C-alpha positions as a Markdown table, in Angstrom:
| # | Residue | x | y | z |
|---|---|---|---|---|
| 1 | Unk | -18.5 | 2.7 | 20.4 |
| 2 | Unk | -19.8 | 2.3 | 17.5 |
| 3 | Unk | -17.9 | 3.1 | 14.2 |
| 4 | Unk | -19.0 | 2.4 | 10.5 |
| 5 | Unk | -18.3 | 3.7 | 6.9 |
| 6 | Unk | -19.4 | 2.4 | 3.4 |
| 7 | Unk | -18.5 | 3.6 | 0.1 |
| 8 | Unk | -20.6 | 3.6 | -3.4 |
| 9 | Unk | -18.3 | 4.6 | -6.8 |
| 10 | Unk | -19.9 | 4.2 | -10.1 |
| 11 | Unk | -17.8 | 4.4 | -13.2 |
| 12 | Unk | -18.9 | 4.7 | -16.7 |
| 13 | Unk | -16.5 | 3.4 | -19.4 |
| 14 | Unk | -16.6 | 6.4 | -22.6 |
| 15 | Unk | -15.5 | 5.7 | -26.0 |
| 16 | Unk | -12.2 | 7.0 | -25.4 |
| 17 | Unk | -12.9 | 8.2 | -21.4 |
| 18 | Unk | -13.5 | 7.2 | -18.1 |
| 19 | Unk | -15.9 | 9.0 | -15.9 |
| 20 | Unk | -16.2 | 7.9 | -12.2 |
| 21 | Unk | -18.1 | 9.5 | -9.1 |
| 22 | Unk | -17.7 | 8.2 | -5.3 |
| 23 | Unk | -19.4 | 8.6 | -2.2 |
| 24 | Unk | -18.6 | 7.7 | 0.8 |
| 25 | Unk | -19.8 | 8.1 | 4.4 |
| 26 | Unk | -18.2 | 7.4 | 7.4 |
| 27 | Unk | -20.3 | 7.2 | 11.3 |
| 28 | Unk | -18.4 | 7.9 | 14.6 |
| 29 | Unk | -20.3 | 7.5 | 18.0 |
| 30 | Unk | -19.9 | 9.5 | 21.1 |
| 31 | Unk | -16.5 | 8.4 | 23.1 |
| 32 | Unk | -14.0 | 10.1 | 25.3 |
| 33 | Unk | -10.7 | 10.6 | 24.6 |
| 34 | Unk | -9.3 | 9.5 | 28.2 |
| 35 | Unk | -9.9 | 6.4 | 30.3 |
| 36 | Unk | -11.1 | 8.9 | 33.2 |
| 37 | Unk | -13.9 | 10.1 | 31.2 |
| 38 | Unk | -13.4 | 13.9 | 32.3 |
| 39 | Unk | -16.3 | 15.8 | 30.8 |
| 40 | Unk | -14.7 | 17.9 | 28.8 |
| 41 | Unk | -13.3 | 15.0 | 26.8 |
| 42 | Unk | -16.6 | 13.2 | 25.3 |
| 43 | Unk | -16.4 | 13.6 | 21.4 |
| 44 | Unk | -20.4 | 13.9 | 19.7 |
| 45 | Unk | -21.2 | 11.5 | 17.5 |
| 46 | Unk | -20.3 | 12.7 | 14.3 |
| 47 | Unk | -21.3 | 11.9 | 10.4 |
| 48 | Unk | -19.1 | 12.4 | 7.7 |
| 49 | Unk | -19.6 | 12.4 | 4.2 |
| 50 | Unk | -16.9 | 12.9 | 1.4 |
| 51 | Unk | -18.0 | 13.1 | -2.3 |
| 52 | Unk | -15.6 | 13.0 | -5.5 |
| 53 | Unk | -16.0 | 13.2 | -9.5 |
| 54 | Unk | -13.2 | 12.5 | -12.0 |
| 55 | Unk | -12.6 | 12.3 | -15.4 |
| 56 | Unk | -9.7 | 10.3 | -17.5 |
| 57 | Unk | -10.1 | 11.2 | -21.6 |
| 58 | Unk | -6.4 | 9.2 | -21.3 |
| 59 | Unk | -5.0 | 6.4 | -19.1 |
| 60 | Unk | -2.1 | 9.7 | -18.4 |
| 61 | Unk | -4.4 | 11.8 | -17.4 |
| 62 | Unk | -7.2 | 12.5 | -15.2 |
| 63 | Unk | -9.1 | 15.8 | -13.7 |
| 64 | Unk | -10.8 | 16.0 | -10.8 |
| 65 | Unk | -13.3 | 17.9 | -8.7 |
| 66 | Unk | -14.5 | 16.9 | -4.3 |
| 67 | Unk | -15.8 | 17.9 | -1.4 |
| 68 | Unk | -14.6 | 16.7 | 2.1 |
| 69 | Unk | -17.1 | 16.9 | 5.2 |
| 70 | Unk | -20.3 | 17.8 | 2.3 |
| 71 | Unk | -22.5 | 18.6 | 5.4 |
| 72 | Unk | -20.0 | 20.8 | 7.4 |
| 73 | Unk | -20.1 | 18.7 | 10.3 |
| 74 | Unk | -18.5 | 20.4 | 13.8 |
| 75 | Unk | -16.5 | 17.7 | 16.0 |
| 76 | Unk | -13.1 | 17.5 | 17.1 |
| 77 | Unk | -9.9 | 15.7 | 16.2 |
| 78 | Unk | -8.9 | 15.1 | 20.1 |
| 79 | Unk | -10.0 | 16.8 | 23.3 |
| 80 | Unk | -8.4 | 16.9 | 26.0 |
| 81 | Unk | -9.7 | 17.9 | 29.9 |
| 82 | Unk | -6.9 | 18.6 | 31.8 |
| 83 | Unk | -8.7 | 21.3 | 34.5 |
| 84 | Unk | -7.8 | 19.2 | 37.2 |
| 85 | Unk | -4.0 | 19.1 | 36.9 |
| 86 | Unk | -3.4 | 22.5 | 34.8 |
| 87 | Unk | -7.2 | 24.3 | 34.6 |
| 88 | Unk | -7.7 | 24.2 | 30.8 |
| 89 | Unk | -9.7 | 21.9 | 28.7 |
| 90 | Unk | -8.2 | 22.4 | 25.0 |
| 91 | Unk | -9.9 | 21.5 | 21.8 |
| 92 | Unk | -8.9 | 20.5 | 18.7 |
| 93 | Unk | -11.3 | 21.4 | 15.8 |
| 94 | Unk | -11.7 | 18.7 | 12.7 |
| 95 | Unk | -11.4 | 20.8 | 8.9 |
| 96 | Unk | -14.7 | 22.2 | 8.0 |
| 97 | Unk | -16.3 | 22.0 | 4.7 |
| 98 | Unk | -13.6 | 21.3 | 1.7 |
| 99 | Unk | -13.9 | 21.9 | -2.0 |
| 100 | Unk | -10.8 | 21.4 | -4.0 |
| 101 | Unk | -9.9 | 20.3 | -7.4 |
| 102 | Unk | -7.2 | 17.7 | -8.7 |
| 103 | Unk | -5.6 | 17.2 | -12.1 |
| 104 | Unk | -3.0 | 14.0 | -12.7 |
| 105 | Unk | -0.5 | 13.5 | -15.2 |
| 106 | Unk | 0.9 | 9.7 | -14.9 |
| 107 | Unk | 4.0 | 9.8 | -16.9 |
């Protein structure tokens, strides 16, 4: 029924580099994947936080670290309740918390 998102980014220009922080948030309320509203196809509301910090010592190089799903929210990317026709209900879980680093070089 409801979805929303927001992001904030803060950039600091240093002498010959750039430092940037970014946080984003998204919310999805409870919903069902099918018009018939089968019981096990309901997805609970979920809130996702992501964050990223980057350092650009030049216009060609960027070093960054990030976290996706920072609160380790457990939700599904899809649910299928086909018990009436096939006798099963299937859930595809979303990615748990993920940490990472990036190095980008622009040619």
